[in-house]
Legacy VTK file of the C-alpha trace (Angstrom):
# vtk DataFile Version 3.0
C-alpha trace
ASCII
DATASET POLYDATA
POINTS 442 float
11.972 -91.780 -8.604
10.482 -88.544 -7.334
12.368 -85.281 -8.061
15.225 -84.752 -5.606
13.794 -81.378 -4.600
10.601 -83.111 -3.444
12.341 -85.418 -0.969
11.577 -84.429 2.580
13.850 -85.319 5.462
13.334 -89.028 6.249
14.206 -90.962 9.384
17.585 -89.507 10.329
18.940 -92.401 12.380
21.010 -94.093 9.630
23.252 -91.117 8.753
26.235 -90.811 11.123
26.914 -87.106 10.713
30.485 -85.755 10.596
31.861 -83.369 13.233
28.375 -83.238 14.747
26.835 -84.024 18.116
24.458 -86.444 16.421
22.024 -86.936 19.292
21.814 -83.197 19.900
21.247 -82.383 16.236
18.672 -85.092 15.596
16.668 -83.936 18.600
16.351 -80.441 17.054
17.494 -80.605 13.407
18.369 -77.643 11.212
17.615 -78.735 7.644
18.565 -76.806 4.500
16.521 -77.606 1.393
17.863 -75.352 -1.358
20.231 -72.462 -1.995
20.580 -69.529 -4.371
23.044 -66.673 -4.390
23.795 -65.584 -0.839
20.992 -67.569 0.767
20.028 -71.030 1.880
16.373 -71.938 2.233
15.417 -73.966 5.275
12.965 -76.827 5.415
10.416 -74.531 7.039
10.694 -72.033 4.170
12.937 -69.363 5.719
15.809 -67.556 3.958
19.131 -68.112 5.714
21.922 -65.650 4.895
25.065 -67.680 4.338
27.839 -66.245 6.475
30.175 -69.200 5.935
30.182 -69.886 2.160
28.742 -73.272 3.026
31.901 -74.505 4.725
34.464 -72.017 3.401
33.830 -73.314 -0.126
30.982 -71.637 -2.073
32.995 -68.540 -2.966
30.826 -67.690 -5.991
27.592 -68.160 -4.070
24.999 -70.870 -4.509
23.037 -72.256 -7.414
25.434 -71.169 -10.135
23.823 -72.142 -13.423
27.170 -72.210 -15.225
28.518 -74.948 -12.943
25.297 -76.961 -13.037
25.252 -76.924 -16.832
28.925 -77.877 -17.085
28.427 -80.797 -14.716
25.264 -81.954 -16.477
26.882 -81.858 -19.910
30.013 -83.623 -18.748
28.301 -86.441 -16.851
26.247 -87.312 -19.922
29.291 -87.044 -22.233
31.983 -88.777 -20.138
30.955 -89.772 -16.632
34.255 -91.374 -15.634
37.630 -92.128 -17.132
40.740 -93.420 -15.339
43.850 -91.308 -15.030
46.113 -94.252 -14.186
48.088 -94.766 -17.429
45.167 -93.129 -19.273
43.865 -89.621 -19.700
41.038 -87.356 -20.802
41.179 -83.657 -21.711
39.612 -81.876 -18.752
42.165 -82.341 -15.939
44.941 -81.195 -18.282
43.021 -78.039 -19.181
42.070 -77.352 -15.572
45.704 -77.745 -14.526
46.748 -75.243 -17.208
44.255 -72.718 -15.870
45.230 -73.313 -12.241
48.913 -72.640 -12.876
47.909 -69.386 -14.604
46.476 -68.010 -11.360
49.053 -69.635 -9.064
52.228 -67.866 -7.961
55.095 -67.885 -10.427
56.992 -71.163 -10.474
54.009 -73.391 -9.762
53.771 -75.296 -13.005
52.236 -78.603 -11.967
49.044 -79.924 -10.329
48.317 -83.246 -8.618
44.581 -83.903 -8.113
42.865 -85.295 -5.050
39.251 -85.448 -3.882
39.415 -83.219 -0.819
41.603 -80.965 1.250
42.434 -83.837 3.581
43.738 -85.882 0.676
45.599 -82.877 -0.704
47.475 -82.514 2.581
48.400 -86.196 2.780
49.495 -86.015 -0.864
51.705 -82.990 -0.241
53.337 -84.702 2.726
54.024 -87.800 0.640
55.445 -85.723 -2.204
57.744 -84.012 0.304
59.056 -87.323 1.590
59.430 -88.758 -1.907
61.228 -85.642 -3.197
63.728 -85.649 -0.352
64.480 -89.290 -1.054
64.727 -88.718 -4.808
67.442 -86.125 -4.254
69.461 -88.408 -1.994
68.128 -87.035 1.313
66.285 -90.135 2.495
66.939 -89.388 6.155
64.661 -86.358 5.884
61.440 -87.948 7.129
60.355 -85.661 9.952
57.335 -83.399 9.365
56.649 -80.160 11.224
53.135 -78.801 11.766
51.795 -76.212 14.167
49.721 -76.159 17.334
46.039 -75.519 16.583
46.642 -76.204 12.907
43.958 -77.993 10.916
45.067 -80.056 7.955
42.114 -82.342 7.407
41.385 -85.753 8.844
43.775 -88.157 7.130
46.364 -89.731 9.393
49.004 -87.433 7.921
46.840 -84.361 8.331
45.858 -84.967 11.934
49.478 -85.880 12.776
50.820 -82.513 11.595
47.630 -80.814 12.757
47.435 -79.424 16.246
43.797 -79.539 17.378
43.595 -81.838 20.423
40.047 -83.064 19.807
41.009 -84.255 16.337
44.048 -86.152 17.643
43.304 -87.697 21.012
41.026 -90.512 19.821
43.365 -92.065 17.290
46.456 -93.325 19.045
50.037 -92.457 18.231
49.329 -91.282 14.654
52.443 -90.763 12.487
55.795 -90.821 14.206
58.469 -88.232 13.594
56.218 -85.165 13.807
56.846 -81.980 15.759
54.883 -78.744 16.099
55.547 -75.037 16.060
53.665 -72.903 18.595
50.495 -71.226 17.354
50.413 -67.484 16.738
47.410 -66.365 18.826
48.188 -63.867 21.587
44.946 -62.235 22.735
46.589 -60.562 25.725
48.862 -58.637 23.355
46.838 -58.394 20.153
43.127 -58.346 21.033
40.976 -56.489 18.485
43.842 -56.037 16.031
42.638 -55.092 12.560
44.403 -57.242 9.992
47.725 -58.851 10.888
49.229 -58.301 14.343
52.446 -56.286 14.608
55.697 -57.927 13.590
56.882 -60.558 16.057
59.397 -63.004 14.611
60.012 -64.908 17.838
57.282 -67.430 17.018
58.757 -68.121 13.588
62.228 -68.419 15.119
60.908 -71.362 17.139
61.496 -73.330 13.936
65.240 -72.844 14.400
64.944 -74.519 17.809
63.129 -77.468 16.263
65.796 -77.734 13.570
68.492 -77.657 16.256
66.696 -80.406 18.188
66.177 -82.804 15.291
68.848 -81.555 12.828
67.900 -80.357 9.376
69.129 -83.607 7.836
66.094 -85.341 9.373
63.376 -82.787 8.470
61.451 -83.055 5.203
58.818 -80.310 5.374
56.978 -77.690 7.363
53.234 -77.245 6.782
51.164 -74.293 7.979
47.934 -72.541 7.122
48.792 -68.935 6.186
45.760 -67.988 8.277
44.545 -70.762 10.545
40.845 -71.076 9.765
39.091 -74.028 11.324
40.663 -73.506 14.740
39.102 -70.048 14.940
40.739 -67.595 12.515
44.259 -67.067 13.848
46.424 -64.516 12.065
50.163 -64.682 11.489
52.124 -61.709 12.795
53.591 -59.455 10.133
56.779 -60.996 8.772
56.097 -64.409 10.321
55.535 -66.307 7.072
58.545 -64.693 5.410
60.761 -65.789 8.295
59.448 -69.366 8.042
60.340 -69.264 4.345
63.836 -68.002 5.105
64.493 -70.706 7.690
63.157 -73.483 5.469
65.291 -72.305 2.544
68.371 -72.065 4.764
68.000 -75.676 5.905
66.731 -77.342 2.725
63.270 -77.934 4.189
60.162 -77.748 2.018
57.476 -75.247 2.997
53.861 -76.233 2.361
51.000 -73.740 2.577
47.654 -75.347 3.319
45.349 -73.011 1.383
42.223 -75.142 1.430
40.510 -72.185 3.114
42.577 -69.189 1.994
42.776 -70.171 -1.673
40.627 -68.746 -4.477
40.184 -65.177 -3.365
39.304 -65.418 0.316
41.972 -62.875 1.333
41.884 -60.617 -1.734
44.393 -62.439 -3.951
44.061 -65.784 -5.716
46.190 -67.394 -2.985
47.561 -66.251 0.358
51.061 -66.860 -1.000
50.497 -63.908 -3.348
48.681 -61.834 -0.748
51.587 -62.101 1.703
54.317 -62.283 -0.969
55.711 -65.536 0.426
56.236 -68.395 -2.007
56.072 -71.913 -0.544
57.145 -75.095 -2.339
53.656 -76.573 -2.434
50.106 -75.275 -1.999
47.176 -77.483 -1.070
43.712 -76.410 -2.161
40.135 -77.712 -2.402
36.756 -76.177 -1.408
36.682 -73.098 -3.672
38.295 -75.093 -6.487
34.825 -76.250 -7.594
32.776 -73.758 -5.546
31.883 -76.737 -3.351
29.743 -78.252 -6.100
31.759 -81.454 -6.621
34.421 -82.835 -4.263
37.896 -82.033 -5.581
41.276 -81.051 -4.190
44.715 -80.414 -5.591
48.350 -79.888 -4.734
50.086 -77.129 -6.667
53.749 -77.988 -6.986
56.758 -75.853 -7.794
58.643 -76.797 -10.939
61.826 -77.816 -9.158
60.005 -80.537 -7.207
58.328 -81.957 -10.292
61.504 -81.787 -12.368
63.538 -83.595 -9.712
60.915 -86.322 -9.420
60.807 -86.781 -13.189
64.584 -87.055 -13.340
64.664 -89.638 -10.559
61.895 -91.682 -12.195
63.988 -92.501 -15.266
60.918 -93.323 -17.339
59.158 -95.453 -14.709
56.317 -94.363 -12.385
57.764 -91.361 -10.591
55.317 -91.183 -7.657
53.531 -94.266 -6.356
50.486 -92.388 -5.220
47.064 -91.389 -6.526
43.324 -91.813 -6.202
40.732 -93.507 -8.368
39.037 -90.149 -8.790
42.157 -87.993 -9.314
41.163 -85.599 -12.093
37.597 -86.925 -12.270
35.958 -85.564 -15.445
32.832 -84.226 -13.733
34.836 -82.573 -10.970
37.189 -81.073 -13.548
34.202 -79.691 -15.464
32.965 -78.065 -12.271
36.430 -76.633 -11.650
36.691 -75.146 -15.131
33.242 -73.550 -14.853
34.136 -72.183 -11.412
37.375 -70.593 -12.604
35.497 -68.965 -15.471
33.059 -67.402 -12.996
35.958 -66.171 -10.879
37.542 -64.555 -13.928
34.360 -63.030 -15.316
33.281 -61.546 -11.979
36.750 -60.659 -10.641
36.072 -62.738 -7.551
39.699 -63.678 -6.944
40.393 -60.067 -5.923
36.954 -58.800 -4.849
37.647 -59.448 -1.156
40.307 -56.728 -1.284
37.655 -54.196 -2.331
35.304 -55.217 0.493
37.930 -55.808 3.166
37.735 -52.360 4.732
33.953 -52.399 4.990
34.030 -55.965 6.326
36.677 -55.014 8.898
34.645 -52.138 10.308
31.525 -54.303 10.486
33.393 -57.058 12.300
34.959 -54.695 14.826
31.607 -53.082 15.517
31.034 -56.154 17.693
33.627 -54.938 20.183
31.705 -54.217 23.356
29.028 -56.837 22.752
28.403 -59.214 25.611
31.318 -61.568 26.332
33.265 -60.658 23.162
36.966 -60.851 24.085
38.528 -60.528 20.622
37.771 -59.831 16.961
40.203 -60.918 14.225
39.873 -60.229 10.503
41.560 -60.252 7.123
40.051 -60.111 3.637
36.581 -61.636 3.898
37.198 -63.743 6.963
36.609 -62.906 10.614
36.822 -64.603 13.975
34.904 -63.415 17.034
36.115 -65.016 20.254
33.840 -65.162 23.290
34.617 -65.604 26.950
33.931 -69.220 27.829
31.686 -70.303 30.634
33.886 -71.868 33.338
31.977 -75.132 33.379
30.856 -75.326 29.735
33.411 -74.292 27.103
31.810 -73.885 23.709
28.298 -73.414 25.062
28.118 -69.659 24.504
29.160 -69.786 20.864
26.854 -72.717 20.165
23.906 -70.782 21.609
24.776 -67.831 19.354
24.973 -70.211 16.394
21.472 -71.527 17.103
20.047 -68.021 17.647
21.553 -66.808 14.389
20.033 -69.711 12.483
16.650 -68.982 14.035
17.001 -65.293 13.077
18.073 -66.118 9.509
21.879 -66.334 9.325
24.313 -69.230 9.105
27.566 -68.818 11.030
30.189 -71.343 12.078
31.524 -71.975 15.566
34.533 -73.818 16.897
34.754 -73.889 20.655
33.770 -70.390 21.732
34.925 -68.772 18.512
32.561 -67.624 15.762
34.065 -67.873 12.281
32.669 -65.936 9.330
33.625 -66.407 5.666
30.756 -65.429 3.357
30.584 -66.032 -0.389
32.755 -63.501 -2.207
29.671 -62.172 -4.008
28.371 -60.619 -0.780
27.204 -56.998 -1.020
27.678 -54.300 1.599
23.992 -54.399 2.522
24.300 -58.132 3.202
27.387 -57.525 5.338
25.240 -55.103 7.338
22.482 -57.711 7.659
24.886 -60.438 8.750
26.518 -58.412 11.501
23.215 -56.934 12.681
21.816 -60.449 13.138
24.996 -61.559 14.874
25.033 -58.543 17.155
21.427 -59.208 18.178
22.294 -62.833 18.922
25.325 -61.838 20.978
23.398 -59.276 22.991
20.717 -61.867 23.764
23.224 -63.966 25.709
22.932 -64.334 29.453
LINES 1 443
442 0 1 2 3 4 5 6 7 8 9 10 11 12 13 14 15 16 17 18 19 20 21 22 23 24 25 26 27 28 29 30 31 32 33 34 35 36 37 38 39 40 41 42 43 44 45 46 47 48 49 50 51 52 53 54 55 56 57 58 59 60 61 62 63 64 65 66 67 68 69 70 71 72 73 74 75 76 77 78 79 80 81 82 83 84 85 86 87 88 89 90 91 92 93 94 95 96 97 98 99 100 101 102 103 104 105 106 107 108 109 110 111 112 113 114 115 116 117 118 119 120 121 122 123 124 125 126 127 128 129 130 131 132 133 134 135 136 137 138 139 140 141 142 143 144 145 146 147 148 149 150 151 152 153 154 155 156 157 158 159 160 161 162 163 164 165 166 167 168 169 170 171 172 173 174 175 176 177 178 179 180 181 182 183 184 185 186 187 188 189 190 191 192 193 194 195 196 197 198 199 200 201 202 203 204 205 206 207 208 209 210 211 212 213 214 215 216 217 218 219 220 221 222 223 224 225 226 227 228 229 230 231 232 233 234 235 236 237 238 239 240 241 242 243 244 245 246 247 248 249 250 251 252 253 254 255 256 257 258 259 260 261 262 263 264 265 266 267 268 269 270 271 272 273 274 275 276 277 278 279 280 281 282 283 284 285 286 287 288 289 290 291 292 293 294 295 296 297 298 299 300 301 302 303 304 305 306 307 308 309 310 311 312 313 314 315 316 317 318 319 320 321 322 323 324 325 326 327 328 329 330 331 332 333 334 335 336 337 338 339 340 341 342 343 344 345 346 347 348 349 350 351 352 353 354 355 356 357 358 359 360 361 362 363 364 365 366 367 368 369 370 371 372 373 374 375 376 377 378 379 380 381 382 383 384 385 386 387 388 389 390 391 392 393 394 395 396 397 398 399 400 401 402 403 404 405 406 407 408 409 410 411 412 413 414 415 416 417 418 419 420 421 422 423 424 425 426 427 428 429 430 431 432 433 434 435 436 437 438 439 440 441
């Protein structure tokens, strides 16, 4: 077999690409061949500045030797071992290190293979926990409009992005949704979190009144909604959700697949906003994107109640063949060591001010109607063409790639989330390229 690096792009027809207009892409493909540090390298030999950390996941940048060596050593030492009624050392050690950086009270970790699976796992744990404590009528799940919680049936049911939902029938029953928190008319070009407005959080009380707390198991939200286009919570919003959930015996789940591992300036958004949920889902940055892996971080009281109800038998009838996979765990351990050694779990706080000013320098560019930012994440919303929503942002995406920068778009919103190793000069380069692409619009 020829070296992997020597394989050129073959006939592309067999690969059904995810979340991609396949015919459009294959007519004019954008192929990445390698990556190092802050840059991808395209098939035609150009350097592409990574403004998206791959897909919100490569927080420590690309080509990290430490992770590659850990994976290589592990796959030759123990390529696979089951974790059903068996064990091997690495997932236990990784769990120990994860609870060290998690908020206080999170003493347990359940492994999955992705953020989607982490969400479905958290929802199942919520239902099982309510039943274990004699609250079996609590089966209703509450998500939020425009929320993204992966692509499992549970995740798209509590999620609130219409395009992800409309193709797949009735999904899970017994799901309701909070309103989203975006108000451009009131909060356009806000730096950081919008001003306190608890009315949106108080909508949860209306949902509780409608369904009664005795029927509601859990509420799940992203602290900052990422995939829908970087939507911020108003100040105090998450705290009020916590208060209402506690009042009514409802579990609160933070989906931190995007905000986890330093994206906002703290290890998790729960610490950044000083709001402690009952469960945290994570993935992406857990292994720096090198090997698929996800996890649910669980508060002690949930685990302890489940153990007590199990009475020595299997406490949770749930899991995956690859839960705690040895190679993924090796990648996770190497990633956490990089985060510790380079202070990456808090570095976004140091760069946040510079990043904020760079992002808001785009105010006044053609068709820019809003800029939103926090930590090392930003959303730039464009005015949509009346007859072609999404077209403007897609054209900017293509121009940026041609000029040497990778951005992400959803609808007419540009989302930026660079590796946490980014330097100020690279922030300048990224926003200069983006500004040029915006100004080139018709």
